[in-house]
N, C-alpha and C positions, 0 to 999 in steps of 0.2 A: 325507054330511058337509058341513057348511056351508062350510068352507074349500076343500075340493076342488071343490065345485060352483061356487064363485066363480072357479075357475081353468079351468073346463071350457067346452066349447062350449054355446051356448044361454044363457049367463049375461049379465049386464049388463057384465061386465068386458071391456075391449078385448082382442081376440085379435090375435096377431101377423099381419102381412101375409104371405101365402104367397109367398115369394121364389124358388120353384122347389125342385128336389131334386137332390142330387149323384148322377149316374148310377152312378159308380164304387161308392159306398156301397150303392146299391140292389142291385147285383149280388153283394155279399158277404153272408155270413151275419150276421144281426142278432139280438141277444137283447134281450128286454124283461122287466121285472118290475114288478108293482104295488107301490106304496109300502107298502100294508097287509101284503103278504106279507113284505117285508123287515122291517117293524116287528115283526110277530109272531115272526119268527125271532130277532131281536136282543133283543127286550124283551117277552117273553110275559107277564110278571107285573110289574105296576106298583104294587101296593098297598104302602104304607109306604115309598114312595120320593118324591123330589122331582126333577122333570124340570128339568135345567139348560139343555140345548140339544139340538135335533133338527133336522137339515138333510139334505135330499135334494139331490143335485147330479149333473149330467152335465158331464163335462169332455171337450172334443174338441180333438184336434190338427188344425190346418188348415195343410197344407204351403204355404209361400210367402206366408203372410198378411202383408199390409202394412197400416199404419195407415189408408191411404186406402180399401182394400177393407173393412176393419173398420167404419170410420165410415159408409160408404155402406150396408153391410148392416144396421147397427143403425138407421139412419134409416128404412130400408124396414120394419123390424120395430117401429117406433114407440117405441124405447127413448129414455129421457131420461137425462142425466148425473146421477149420484148424488153425494151429499156426500162419500162415501168414495173417490171417484176412479173407481168403476165406473159401471155403468149400471143403470137400473131400469125395469121395466114392470109396473105393478100390484104383485102380490105377488112377482114374480120379480126376482132380482138377478143381473147378469152382471158378470164380472170377467175379467181377462186375466193369468193367473198366469205366462205365458211369452210371448215374442214370437209364437210360432206356435200358441198355445193360448187357447181361450176356455172359460169355465166358467159355467153357469147354475145357480142354486140357489133353493130355496124353504125357508123355515124354519117350524117348528111350535112353538107354545107349548103348555102343558099342556092347555088347554081344547080346542084344535084337535086335539091328539094323541089325546085321549080319544074324539073323534068318529071318528077314523080307524080305531080298533079295531072299531067296529060298522058301518062303512060297507061294504056289499057291493061297491061299485065306486067307484073314485076315480082319481087320477092314476097314471100309470105312467111308467117311465123313457123310453119312446119319446115320449110326449106332452110330457114335460119337454124332451126334445131338440128339439122343434119350436120352442122359444124361442131356439135358436141359429141363426145364418145358414145357410140351406139352399141358396144358390146357389154356395157356395164348396166346394172339394174337401175330402174327409174323409180324414184319415190314419188315425186311430183314435179310439175313443170309450169312455169308462168311466163307469159309474154308481156312486155311493156313497150310502149312507144311514147317517148318523152319529147315534148316540144317546149322550147324556151325562146320567147321573143320579146321585143321591146317596142314601145311607141309612146306617144303622149298619154298621160294617165286617163284622160277622158276617152281617148281613142281605144286604149286597151280595154276599158270597161265596156265600151260599145261592141268591140269584137267578141268579148266573152258573152255579152248578152245575145248577140246574133247567133253565135254557135249554140248556146244553150237552148234558145227558143226554137231554132231549126231542129235540133234533136228531139225536143219535147213534142214537136208538131207531127212527127212521123209515127208516134204511138209505140215506139220500141224502147223508149227511155223514160224513167221517172226520177224525180228529185229525191235524194236521200238527205233529209235534214234541211238546212238553211236555204232559202230562196229569196234573193233580193226583190224588193218591190220596184221593178223598173217601170218607167213610163214608156210609151211607144217610141219615143225619140231618145231614150236613154237619159242620162243626166250630164250636164256640163261639169258640175262639181262632183267628183267621185270620191268615195272614202279611200283611205290609204291602203286598206288591206281587206280582202274578202276571199272566201273559199266556197266553191259550189261543187257538190258531188252528185253525179248521175249514175243510176244503175240500169244496165241494159237487160233486155229480155233474154239474151244469151249468156248472162252471168258476168258480162264485162262491166268495168267501172271506169268512168271518166271523171277525173278530178281537175277542176280549174282553180288555180290559185293565182291571184293578182296582188302584187305589192307595188302600189303607185304605178309607175310606167313600165313594169315588167310582168309578164305572164308565164307561168309554168303550167303545162297541161300534161297529164299522164293518162294514157289509155292502157288499162290493165285487163288481161284475160287469163284465167287459169286454163292452160291448154291440156294438162293432165292432172287429174285430182289425186 
């Protein structure tokens, strides 16, 4: 994949400076997932749809984080101030959603996303987390992969049905709460709004939310408890 390669080692893109690693996080169990795996689970069929937004994100709680610590760490990682008030490094964007929390994300347009489907290797959640400060303590960390797409309402419902049934068939996912009563062929007339939540054997959560002709899917995994 062109985009993933540009963000990986060995490319011409500037890599973050290794600022060390939090020993406490190293001793705890850590989970990681490839972006491609999350994409195929959330959005396995993309024909007849329009991609509106796709973002991979790692959010980390850093106990006791101060502005001075943050600024020093971001200078070491070569981040520059962004127009939206966050920070940026090449294709990566960093923000601070809470005083003790930093979040790094990377977005995909339709062209880059199409390459991700066929790329055998690419970025994963652990590699994305390397673009967060590594010399600061880690309280917890969470990875999310968000997909937002549009199509005809009946087509969106059929795509959600296909994705959900495919996941349930592999034995690694179960439904948490509401489950629509789909027929084998779906339904021509679809309700305006529905949400389906699946729980994975590895602790991941997949949430499908459809509002008429738009679908938002989030794959979420607690990478450090």
